[in-house]
MARDORO-453420 format. One record per residue (C-alpha): x, y, z; residue in one letter; residue number from 1. Coordinates in steps of 0.001 Angstrom, whole numbers, m for minus. Layout:
BEGIN
X  Y  Z  a  NUM
...
***
This chain:
BEGIN
10913  27569  m24330  m  1
8229  25214  m25674  a  2
5831  26226  m22913  v  3
6382  29920  m23610  n  4
5799  29402  m27345  n  5
2523  27559  m26602  n  6
1385  30377  m24358  i  7
2294  33038  m26955  t  8
441  31241  m29740  r  9
m2562  30621  m27486  a  10
m2751  34286  m26440  d  11
m2447  35418  m30071  h  12
m5218  33099  m31242  n  13
m7568  34040  m28417  v  14
m7111  37766  m28884  s  15
m7352  37815  m32682  d  16
m9835  35086  m33568  l  17
m12390  35189  m30729  g  18
m14569  32205  m29825  d  19
m13490  30103  m32796  g  20
m9917  30290  m31615  a  21
m10895  28903  m28257  q  22
m11853  25570  m29785  l  23
m8736  25608  m31927  q  24
m6486  26151  m28930  v  25
m8242  23464  m26920  v  26
m8043  20997  m29797  g  27
m4350  21607  m30464  k  28
m3331  21119  m26865  t  29
m4698  17574  m26585  r  30
m2199  15283  m24803  s  31
212  18222  m24421  k  32
m1041  19503  m21107  v  33
1358  17102  m19347  i  34
4293  16165  m21628  p  35
5264  12526  m21477  q  36
8946  13052  m20678  a  37
8587  15297  m17639  t  38
10737  14448  m14617  a  39
7806  13781  m12239  p  40
6237  11534  m14853  h  41
9367  9466  m15466  m  42
10030  9236  m11724  t  43
6485  8001  m11156  l  44
6734  5358  m13874  m  45
10098  4068  m12633  t  46
9008  3929  m8992  a  47
5654  2309  m9757  m  48
7299  m287  m12004  a  49
9673  m1166  m9151  a  50
6786  m1420  m6688  m  51
4772  m3593  m9075  c  52
7823  m5832  m9414  y  53
8038  m6177  m5634  l  54
4296  m6836  m5470  a  55
4610  m9693  m7980  v  56
7471  m11180  m5957  l  57
5413  m10937  m2760  a  58
2384  m12556  m4398  i  59
4512  m15316  m5914  g  60
6217  m16041  m2585  a  61
2829  m16164  m870  l  62
1449  m18601  m3451  l  63
4519  m20840  m3195  m  64
4291  m20865  596  t  65
592  m21716  492  a  66
1226  m24566  m1963  t  67
4099  m25945  105  a  68
2097  m25809  3336  v  69
m854  m27535  1666  d  70
1421  m30316  448  n  71
3079  m30724  3827  w  72
m159  m30753  5794  t  73
m1682  m33196  3310  s  74
1257  m35548  3773  q  75
1169  m35166  7542  i  76
m2573  m35800  7654  a  77
m2181  m38980  5622  s  78
473  m40517  7873  q  79
949  m41355  11540  v  80
3903  m42846  13351  t  81
4094  m45530  16020  v  82
7156  m45357  18241  q  83
8317  m48312  20305  i  84
10551  m47323  23181  s  85
13808  m49243  23469  a  86
13794  m49257  27273  a  87
15330  m51939  29457  d  88
13334  m55146  29494  g  89
11434  m54321  26300  v  90
11492  m56788  23428  d  91
11600  m54209  20648  v  92
11366  m56707  17800  d  93
8529  m58620  19438  g  94
6572  m55459  20233  d  95
7144  m54227  16683  a  96
5631  m57433  15342  a  97
2615  m57112  17666  k  98
2047  m53482  16634  v  99
2331  m54444  12972  t  100
m330  m57123  13376  d  101
m2654  m54689  15179  i  102
m2184  m52015  12521  l  103
m2793  m54363  9617  r  104
m5961  m55632  11283  a  105
m7268  m52082  11765  t  106
m9709  m50768  9175  a  107
m8548  m47578  7448  g  108
m4827  m48429  7492  i  109
m3466  m48426  3944  a  110
152  m49426  4554  d  111
2550  m50280  7389  v  112
6309  m49738  7093  d  113
8650  m50776  9899  v  114
11768  m48605  9892  v  115
14918  m50683  10316  s  116
17483  m49774  13012  p  117
19986  m48800  10301  e  118
17499  m46414  8703  a  119
16688  m44921  12127  a  120
20398  m44250  12715  r  121
20658  m42474  9377  k  122
17821  m40193  10450  l  123
19892  m39111  13466  l  124
23229  m38737  11654  e  125
22617  m35143  10454  p  126
22355  m34058  14123  w  127
24677  m36478  15933  l  128
27129  m37373  13190  g  129
28513  m40809  12463  k  130
30223  m41208  15806  s  131
29930  m44322  17949  g  132
27457  m42604  20242  i  133
24639  m43877  18035  l  134
25544  m47457  18931  d  135
25111  m46705  22628  d  136
21803  m44848  22345  l  137
18507  m46726  22890  p  138
17100  m45731  19513  i  139
13344  m46421  19399  p  140
11811  m48493  16639  r  141
9625  m46454  14291  l  142
6683  m47676  12255  i  143
5314  m45446  9517  n  144
1592  m45867  8977  v  145
m242  m44631  5869  s  146
m3913  m43778  6342  i  147
m6675  m44351  3855  d  148
m8029  m40814  3355  k  149
m11366  m42037  2051  s  150
m12090  m44019  5239  s  151
m9597  m43070  7970  p  152
m9364  m45144  11144  p  153
m10427  m44080  14624  d  154
m7050  m42865  15856  l  155
m8143  m42459  19459  e  156
m9387  m46036  19554  l  157
m6131  m47174  17945  l  158
m4147  m45243  20541  r  159
m6076  m46896  23381  a  160
m5627  m50342  21825  t  161
m1881  m49906  21503  l  162
m1576  m48582  25049  a  163
m3401  m51659  26360  t  164
m1793  m54414  24286  e  165
1692  m52926  23711  v  166
2559  m50517  26553  p  167
5916  m49622  24996  s  168
4217  m48265  21843  a  169
2996  m44681  21446  t  170
1002  m43224  18577  l  171
2023  m39847  17129  d  172
m556  m38260  14800  t  173
1637  m35209  13982  h  174
m1308  m32907  14628  r  175
885  m30497  16576  r  176
3190  m30064  13573  w  177
209  m29667  11289  q  178
m1204  m26926  13523  a  179
2156  m25140  13574  e  180
2413  m25261  9784  l  181
m1090  m23835  9413  v  182
m237  m21111  11938  s  183
2962  m20279  10063  m  184
1062  m20079  6773  a  185
m1443  m17697  8348  g  186
1343  m15472  9679  s  187
3062  m15367  6292  l  188
m243  m14530  4623  t  189
m794  m11543  6898  w  190
2821  m10489  6353  l  191
2330  m10575  2583  a  192
m905  m8581  2921  v  193
942  m5999  5016  a  194
3725  m5730  2432  v  195
1235  m5324  m421  l  196
m657  m2693  1587  s  197
2555  m733  2155  l  198
3361  m940  m1559  i  199
m125  322  m2459  a  200
155  3165  67  t  201
3539  4175  m1317  a  202
2089  4134  m4839  a  203
m744  6436  m3782  v  204
1722  8892  m2214  v  205
3887  8834  m5350  l  206
930  9517  m7625  v  207
m151  12456  m5439  i  208
3363  13894  m5547  y  209
3738  13366  m9295  a  210
309  14861  m10022  t  211
947  17999  m7990  r  212
4458  18383  m9390  a  213
3300  17947  m12987  a  214
389  20345  m12567  m  215
2608  22960  m10942  e  216
5283  22591  m13631  a  217
2650  23202  m16318  n  218
680  25797  m14394  r  219
1074  28480  m17064  e  220
m195  26206  m19831  v  221
m3191  25196  m17700  i  222
m3992  28843  m16962  e  223
m3919  29703  m20680  v  224
m6183  26751  m21460  l  225
m8571  27912  m18759  y  226
m8626  31415  m20210  l  227
m9126  29976  m23709  a  228
m12343  28294  m22636  g  229
m11212  24919  m21296  a  230
m12927  23817  m18130  r  231
m11929  21554  m15276  d  232
m13413  18480  m16927  s  233
m11317  18919  m20078  f  234
m8072  19606  m18231  i  235
m8723  16756  m15819  s  236
m9435  14367  m18695  r  237
m6244  15297  m20517  e  238
m4090  14887  m17423  v  239
m5810  11660  m16377  l  240
m5109  10136  m19773  w  241
m1396  10584  m19184  r  242
m1499  9091  m15681  f  243
m3684  6212  m16853  w  244
m1014  5266  m19401  l  245
1701  5669  m16797  t  246
22  3305  m14342  g  247
m691  728  m17038  l  248
2857  796  m18432  k  249
4436  627  m14982  a  250
2194  m2282  m13986  g  251
2959  m4241  m17144  l  252
6706  m3620  m16859  i  253
6827  m4620  m13196  g  254
4692  m7718  m13763  s  255
6782  m8803  m16724  l  256
10020  m8382  m14774  l  257
8554  m10347  m11868  g  258
7420  m13160  m14139  f  259
10853  m13295  m15812  v  260
12453  m13460  m12361  t  261
10363  m16489  m11425  f  262
11156  m18158  m14742  v  263
14896  m17666  m14119  i  264
14570  m19003  m10565  l  265
12739  m22039  m11948  g  266
15692  m22993  m14126  l  267
18363  m25370  m12888  g  268
18326  m27541  m9776  d  269
18487  m24989  m6964  g  270
16402  m25062  m3812  r  271
13854  m22666  m5280  l  272
13588  m24432  m8616  s  273
10985  m27025  m7662  e  274
8607  m24617  m5818  p  275
8866  m22073  m8640  v  276
8167  m24697  m11276  r  277
5136  m25800  m9263  a  278
4025  m22163  m9193  l  279
4384  m21537  m12925  l  280
3871  m24945  m14523  y  281
1283  m26526  m12268  h  282
m1798  m28172  m13821  p  283
m4005  m25684  m15620  l  284
m6689  m25458  m12951  d  285
m4126  m24222  m10396  t  286
m1608  m22343  m12529  s  287
m4373  m20295  m14162  s  288
m5290  m18944  m10726  a  289
m1636  m18061  m10133  n  290
m1409  m16195  m13420  y  291
m4636  m14375  m12605  a  292
m3021  m13170  m9362  a  293
m109  m11751  m11361  f  294
m2451  m10021  m13833  i  295
m4174  m8254  m10937  v  296
m987  m6232  m10296  v  297
m1083  m4016  m13438  p  298
m4849  m3627  m13067  i  299
m4508  m2409  m9490  v  300
m1577  m167  m10449  a  301
m3686  1448  m13179  t  302
m6640  1967  m10861  l  303
m4431  3465  m8139  i  304
m2868  5858  m10635  s  305
m6199  6815  m12173  l  306
m8248  7289  m9003  i  307
m5516  9032  m7020  t  308
m4634  11349  m9904  a  309
m8287  12268  m10414  r  310
m8717  13286  m6768  i  311
m5419  15201  m6748  s  312
m6194  17007  m10006  i  313
m9576  18159  m8737  s  314
m7996  19570  m5604  r  315
m5173  21274  m7505  v  316
m7570  22867  m10009  l  317
m9775  24176  m7180  k  318
m6697  25702  m5557  a  319
m5611  27278  m8856  m  320
m8966  28725  m9863  f  321
***
């Protein structure tokens, strides 16, 4: 009924008042070409807000994974382990003392910690339990070695020295685990990029659908405006204004919901609490970059809505006229 009334008034003004009425009709229809509460519009805002929420979760998970991998690899790179095999005929305690003396005499070694047999058994209890089998196993003696990052030792030379002077000792630099962690981080990064790309593609498709649906639903009003003197640039500008607001609102809503989700996850003492707190409440130089990544989401959502709607509107108007 409202659309028909607008058309009737527009036709009356154009026919009775001539050119002056054309400007009056154009001026009065500002921001009414696409009403705010149309079904395609509300569907677009709801769907884009949900996708922006998922995008924030994906970005946050990616940042937490990257931080965790950096911490793990940093710890792995700063430590090596010497293992003394408890084989028959090996004086484990004597070899441990020899290895300790060699390590402490090596430049670049910051600290040496010999793991006691009781502590070594506790390391195996989660897998083997507290049964008596641990007493029968030849559990090797472990020595944790902290490396001075500013002047690290020559690990290959240290390996050769240990192999010569203490044949039962082997040096583990954990480089294989470090490489696997880096590989895992790279895979998760590409997975997050793929998810964000799918979200962006879905947003583009939704904007195209909403633009065409909104233009078709208001086809009669657009035709009257065109007859009253409005041109493609005016109609496009009026419609784009509505979609620009939609993208901005959806992006802000989704980002806010995502941020609130991370804040809730950061409360308490759950498994996710510590990584989430590191994500949100890290020192300023790091957390500011995280917040900047979250702010990108509404900006990208607005640009997707604006650019896609502009292209779709141009095509629809060419098809109409």
